[in-house]
N, C-alpha and C positions, 0 to 999 in steps of 0.2 A: 503493500500499498504505499510506503514513503517513497516510492521511486515517483508515483503521481501525485504526490503532493507538490505545490505549486507555490514558490515565496511570493509572499503579496506586500511583503513589507513597504514595498516601493508605493503601491496602490495607495495604502492606508497612510502612507507617512510625506506622500510626497506634497500633499497641501499644506504642510508645514514651513512653505518657502517665506523666507523672511519679507520678499518682496510681494506677498499679496496675502487676502483676509484669509487668513487659514481655517480649513473645514477638517472636521474629523469624521470618517467615513465607518459613522455609529447609524445604525436604523436599530429603531425609529429615533429620529434627530433630536437631540438633547435639547432641554429648554435654553439652556446657556451655555455656552464654550468660550471661555475666554484663556487664549494661549498667552504664556509667559515666556521669560528667558531661560536659558538653561534647560536640562534635559535629566533624567534620571536614566542609570545603566545598573540593569540587574545582571546578576550571573549565579553560578551555582553556589554563592555564598547567602545571596539573597535570603532575610528569614521574615518568615508572615509571622504577626502576633494577633493574638486574638483577646478583647479586654474581657468576655464573658464568655459562656456556653454559646450563647444563640450566637456570638460572633464565631467562635470557633467552629460550627457547622457550616459557616459561610465561607471562612478559611478553607477547611478541607476541602470544598468545592473547587476552590481556585486553586488550591495545591495541584489536585487531581487532574483538574481541566490541563495547567501548563504542562504537566508531564505527558497528559494526551498530545498535547499540540507541540510540543518543542522537546519533548524527551527529558527535561530538567525536573529535578526533584530537589524542592524548596521546604527546608523544615519550618513546621509551624509549632510556635510558642503561646499558651496562655498566659495570659499578662499585656504589661504595655511596657514598650521599648524604653529604656532611658531616655532622657531630656536630648541628648547630644549623639543619640546613637544612628549611623548613617545606614543606608544599605537595608532597608525595610519596608514591610508592606503592612499597615496598620489598618484592623479595624474595631470602629469604635460607633458610637451611638450617636444621635442626630436628635436635638434636641425636641424640635417642634413634631416629630414623629409619632409623640402620645397623641395626638389629634385624632378624634375621631372620624375624621374627613378620609375616604378612603383613598382619593388621590396623593393627600398629602401623607398616608402613612405608607405610601410606595415612593415617597420621595429618596432622593439621594445625596450625595454630592462625593466627588471624586477628584481629589486635589494630587498632583504630582507635580516633584520640584527635586532638586537635584539630590536632596537626601534620604526622600522616601515618599511614599504612595499611601494616601489616607483614603481607608473608603468609610463613609459614615451614613447611617441610617438605622433603621429597626432590620428586623430579620428580612424584610421584605426588601424594603429599600436597599440594604447592602445585597441582596443577591441581585437586584439589578445595576448596581455598581460592580459588581463581578463582572455581568454579562457585556456591559461597556467596556471595561478594560479588556478583556479577553476577545474584542472585536479590534483592539488596537492591535494585538498581539500578532506577528506572523506565524504561519501555520508551518515553521520549521526549525531546524537546531540551529542557534547563533551562539557564535564563542560570547562577544558581546551584545546585548540589546539596549538600545538607546530609545525611549520614550520622552516627546518633548514636554515640556513643563506647560501645568494647564491646572484650571478648575472647571469642574463640569458641576453644576447644581440642576438637577432634574426632577422633573414629578410629571405624571401622566395629565392630559387632559379630562379622560374620561377612564369610570371606575370599570367598567363593562367592557371586556377588549375580548371578543371572543371568535370563536372556531365550531362550528357545525359539524358533524360528520350523521350522515345515515348509514347507517349499519342494518338497516332492514330489508333495503334491495339486495345489497349484497353485504357481506361482513368480512371483515380483516381479523389478522391475527392480534393477539396483546401485542408481541412484540411490534408490530408496525403504528398500531395506537399510541406505545411510548414512544417511538421514533416522531411523532408526530408532536406529542409531549414536549418532547427534546427541542426542536427545533420552535414551538411556542414560546417555551421560557427564554430561548438565547434573543428573541424578539420582544418578549416582553408581555408577550397574550397571557391573559391570565383567566380564562374562561374557558373550557372546554365542553361544549352542548353535545352532548352523545344522544343520537337519536336511535333508539333502542327498539322501538315497536311497530310493525307496521302492517299493511294486507300481506304483504310477500312474505312475512317473516318476523316472529316472537323472538329474542335474542339474548334474555334475561331470565335468568333461572326463579322461578318463584316457587316455593318448596310448599306453600298449602295447596298448590296448584300446577301439578306435576305436566299434565297435559300441554299448559301452555309452549312448554320444550318438546315434550314428547310427540304431539301433535303440532303444534303451532308452528315450529322452531323451521318447518321441513315442508318444500314444495315440491309436486313432483317433478315440474318442468320449470322453464323459463321462456316467456314471450322469445321469439329469435328476431332481434333488430328491432324493425318497427313495423313488423306483421301484423296489424290491427284487424284489419279487415280485406280479405278473410284471415283470421286468425291463425300463427304456424309457430309451433314452440319447437323449443330445442331438443325436445327429450331427454333430457337430464335432469335425473334429481338434484336437488341443490337446498342446503341447509346449513344449521348450526347454530350456537349459542353461547353464550357467557355463562360460566358457573360464578355462585356466587364469592368461591375464593377468588377467581379472576376479576371479578369486579372490584373487590377489595385492593385487590393488588394495582390495578392502574389507578384507584383514588389514592390510594397513598402514595404511588410513584408520581402521581398529578402534584398532590400536598406538597411533597419534597421539593417541586418546583415552582412552588407559589401559585397552583392553579388550581381553582375551583372545578368542579364535574358537577355539572346540571345534566339530570337524567330527563328524559323527554317519553312518557308513555301516552300514547296519542289516544284521544276520546273525544267525543263518542265516535268520529269518525274512523279512519284508516286503522279499524279494528277486525278486519276479516278474519286475520290468524287468530287471534281470541275467540272469535265465532266459532272457528272450525273446531277448536279444543273442545268449547264449552258454548252450542248453540241454544243453550236456556238465556244466554244473553241478548239473545236477538230478540224482534219483534215477529219475525216469523220463524216457522220450524226448522227452515234448513232441507235437507242437509248443507255445511257449509264444506269449502275446502280452500288450504291457501291459496292466496292470487297468486297467479302466473302471468298476469297483465298488470302494465302501468297504469298509472290515472286515478279517477275519483270513482268509488264503488259504492252502490247503494247501499248495501249492509252496513247498517252501523248498530251501535251497543242501543239495546232500549231504555228507557228511562225507568224501570221496575226496580224494586226496592232489590231484588236478587241480585240485579246489577251494581247499584251502589255497595251493596256487602261484598261484592267480588272486588270492587273497586278500591274499598278503604284494606282489604286486607293485604291485596296487592302493594298497594300506596303505602301501607306499615313495613312491608320487606322494603320497600324500594328507600323508604327514610333511613331506616335502620343501615342501608348500606353507602348512603350519602349523606355526609357530615352538613354539606352546605347549604345554605340557606335557601334556595331554588327547588322546587319542583317543576318540571315545565308539562302540561297536559294536554298539548296540541291545541285542540279546538280548531283547526281549520278544516274545510272543504268535508264538511260532514251535510251530506244529502238530506232531505227532510222526506224522501219517496217514502220510506217505510213507514217513519211514525205518523204519517198522513192518513195512511191506510191502517193502524195500528189502534183497535180500541183500548188499550190498555195506555198506550201515549196520548190519544184525545181525552181519555178518563183521567189522567194526572193533570191535562190543560185546565179540565173543567175545574178540579177538587182545587187548585192554584189561583185560578183565576188568570190563565195565560190565554194573551190573544192570538198568539199563532205559533207555528214550530220554533221562530226564532228566539220567543221569549222562553218557548221549551228549553231550547239549547242554554239559555242564560242560567235558568233554573237547574239544568243538570251540572253545569259550571260551576255553579254558586254552591250547589251540593257537595262538590267534591275538593273547592275552596275552603270550605268550612272545615272539613276534614283536614286538609292541611295544614289551615290554620292552627287546629286545635294540637297538632304535632309540635307545634312551634316554629311553621316553614311558611314560606312565601310562594304563592302559585303567579306563574308565568304562563303565559300562552300566545298563539300566533293569534293577530289581528284580529281576526272573526269572533273571539270572545267578547268585543265591545258589542255585537248583537245583541238587543234585547236588554241590555244593562249590565252591568258588571261591581264585582265587590269593590270596597274600595282600595282596599290593601293587594288588588292584583298587580301583576305589571304586564307591559302589552310590547310584543314582539313586533313588529312594524315589517311586515315583508311585500303586501301589494302596493308599494309604492309607498310615499310616508303619508298619504291622509289618514291611516290609522293610528300612527303615532301622533301627529297632529292633535286630531281629535280626542284622544288618549289623555295628551297632557295637557290639553285644554279641561278636561275633567277630573285633573289633580292625580292622573297614574304615572309612574315611572313607566319609563319607553325604552326599549332597545330598539336602534333603528338597524333592519336588514331589508333594506328596498331589492328587489329582484335586478332591477336596471343596474346597479353597481355592486352588489354584494353577494351574486349567486356566481360559484367558481365552478358549478357544472356546464357554465355558457362559456362559447368558444373566447380565444385569445386574440384570434383572426379571423381573414376569409378561409370559407372551409377547405380551399383547394389549396393554403399554406398550412394548415395544422395536421398533426398526427392524429387527435382526436378531436373532433367539433361537432357538439352535439345539438347545435342551433343555438342563433344570436349571437353575438359578441360582444364580451365585456374585455378590452384590452388592458395590458397593467395600469397605462395612463389615465384609462377613464377611474377605475377604483382608485389608483390616488388622487381623483381631482373631487372626490365624495367629500360633503362638509356634513355631518350627520344633525347639526342643528339648524332646522327650518328659521327664517329670517322671520316669517309671518308669526311665530311663538312671542312672548313677552319675556322680558327676563326670566321673572321667576317661572314660567312655562319651561324656557330654555332650560332651568337647573333640574328639569324632569327628565332630559334628555340623560339616561345613565351612562350611556354609551354603543356600542357597534359591534356587528360581527359578520363573519364572512360563512355562509352555508353551502355545503359540498351534498348534494344529493346526488344518489350513483346507481340508480337506473341504468346508465352504459359504462358505467365505471366497473368494471368486473375484477380487477386487479388493482392491488396498492399501486402498482407503477403510472396504471391512467390517475390514481387520485393525485399521486405526487405531480404529474404532468401538470395537472388542470390548478393546484394548490399552490404550487410555487413558479416563476418567484413571484405571482400576486398576493401570496399571504404577507410578503415584506411591505408591499405598499397599504395593505390593510392596518398593519401593526403601527406604521405612521400616522395613519387617519387615526385611528383611537389613540395614539399617545402625543403626535406634536400638535402644537397650536398651528391653528389654522392660517394664521398670518406668518408665518415662519417657513411655511412648504411650499416648495417649487420643484416642480417634475424634473426638469433639468437638471437641477443639483442634486438631486434623489438618484438620476440615472446616474451619476459619476460615481455617489456613493456606493450604490449596487453592484457596480463593476466590481468592487473589492470583494463580494459576499458569495459571487458566483465560485469561486474556488473553494470555498468555506464549504458550500453546498454540496460540491464535488467529495469532498473530505469525508464530509458525513453521508455519504452514496447515496443522496438524493437526487431523483431523477428529473429534474425541473424542466419546464419548456426552454430550449434554447434560444434565445432573442434573436430579434431580426439584426444581421449586420450595421452597423454604423455608417452612413451615407448612402445607403441603398435608394433613400429617396430623395436625394439630394445630386439633380444633374444639372452640371453647367454646361453652357454652349457657346460655341463660335460656328456661327453658319449653320449649316449642318451636320456638325461635329459634337457628340456629344460627350462629354468626361463624366466619370463617377469614381471615387475615392473612397471605396472601401476600407472599412478597419474591422477588425474582428470583434464580435460579440460577448465573446469568451477569452480572458488572455491566454495565448499558446493553442488557441483554437485555428484551425485550417480552414480557408475558402475555396471551394472548386466551382468553377462559375462554365455556365452555357450563354453563348448571345445566339445560337441558331434553333433555339426552340428545344433542344433537347433537354433530356434529364441530367444534368453534372453529376457525377460520382466520384467515388475517391482514385480512379484510373487516370483522371487528368491531373495536370500538375497545380498545386496550390496557387491562388493568384495570390501575388507579390505588389504589384505595380496598379495603378489606375486604371479604368477601362478607358478606353478609346475606340469607337465607332461611328459611324455615318447611320442617321435615322430621320426620318421626315415623315408625314402625317399618311404620305403613300406608300412608305416602305419602312414601317415601324419593328423596331426589336425588342424582342422578350429576354430582359434580363434574369439567368435562374440562378440561385446562389445555394450549396449546399454546405453547411458549417459541420464540421467533423471537430468534437473535443479532442483531448489528449488521451480519455480512455479510449476514444473509440467510440463513444456515442455520436448518433448523426441527428442533424436537426429535420424539421420540415424544410421541402423547399421552398424558398422564399422568392419571389420575382416582381420584375417592375417592367412593365411595358412602356416604352420610349418610342415617339414624345409623349410626355405627360402634359395636363394641363398648367398653366402658368403658375397659377396658385399653388398647384403641388411642385412647381421647380423651384421654389422658394421655401419652401418648408424645414 
């Protein structure tokens, strides 16, 4: 592996030139960076000091990371360095982190001078200071490494910085989930939303109801591609679930990285897997089978006392497994067809004085919410839970645009913004013909980065109810972890900066510069990210009918193979090292195609540009 590791020190530290305003290649962008004169040089004699047991945990995290990244072993001592002691890394508390404000509790200060490095904060703040420090280190062994003197003062913009993963449609190993948690921690994301139940599979062991996993965790087959009408299945049984011991393992792993895991148990819709296991929960007699087709399914949980007893028992076990304050109950895409035809559902409406089925869903959600609250937890759901009224302490996750979040904030509810147009990472990242996987839609990284989760139409007090932002990964067409990684990275880094950094500080061009230093880190972690479009491909210079394109590799040390004749480039052609020059005109256009190959052999999708281009594109 070490032969593949790239030295990124020049990228990380090149911006510390005395002739320019320095920028540190840290993602997400810190609140304040002040670069000063001098530098700290550390070596094998550098000692790490921790003032207390909490600091000691973070000191050991830093010790291990430096060992893994650089092969250096630094000693860790419990206590304070003496006043005049040099060549030390010191962990200490930061006074204002006793605040109950979550964003201030996550604040940290990182100070580097000639003699020592100081990381200040509470447990979480120190952990984030470690992540920032590690991003400044090269991923290779250097005899002496110097870091510029600086002061970073930092805290997040939002308390909820989330990533959602749907494991109902397709599920992934515990090891893969841990690898996602590792990357979330590196980029200061603090909430993992685990979508555990769906029409197509129930993925969490519930001991009181063993059929949920014996029956509900397995489907007989899966729809093949998009063959809805007529339906064509792949004929391959699919399924699996996480045991409660595995759940505990993931939760503990996340906690060690200062990440809350929020479980989602979908109700009353998206519950076909539960109905297949326990058909008495439905308004119709069934029988039911675990879903094999994607989309919205009419069969949902019936608002009966049997159902509420079932949900209370299920949620009791779920609550015992997840120590965080939130339980997500879904609440989206629940067709009312079965309720309208159900004497039982209609009787509940009459008994409770409900005008329509939307109010019946609100009643259903309130019943579940009251139970969750009785257990000392808070309920969160998709924005449909607003329909028909909502309990005061419920949190709304706004996915159908921002309208639901705006309405919820105006009603006094906390809001997590996750609108489809910016935050759905199962959407493509570019044109379909230029992507390895393109499932529909197009949300390139620059669009993710452009998102501001706080609508200007809200008053200042209402804006404060926007608790955070989240990226969502739906997995109907992502059966492998390789495809999930491709869709998530590097867009997750853009979302991390949206969630952490001040809106007025964010600039996409500057983010792109910092992002270049992170591709080698993703390579080191063996993350199969989407290889970006080559720099300069969209910038055409003209002299008469002679076009000139100066390409630069999108990832350091990668190779670019180019064709100008319409053929598909491959590695048989020599890599491009010079500017492209060719004749082109409206009557004789040229299609430039570029294949990027990473040092480890991984290949990009073919990127292309048809020349000539429109005048506004030439100056892009």
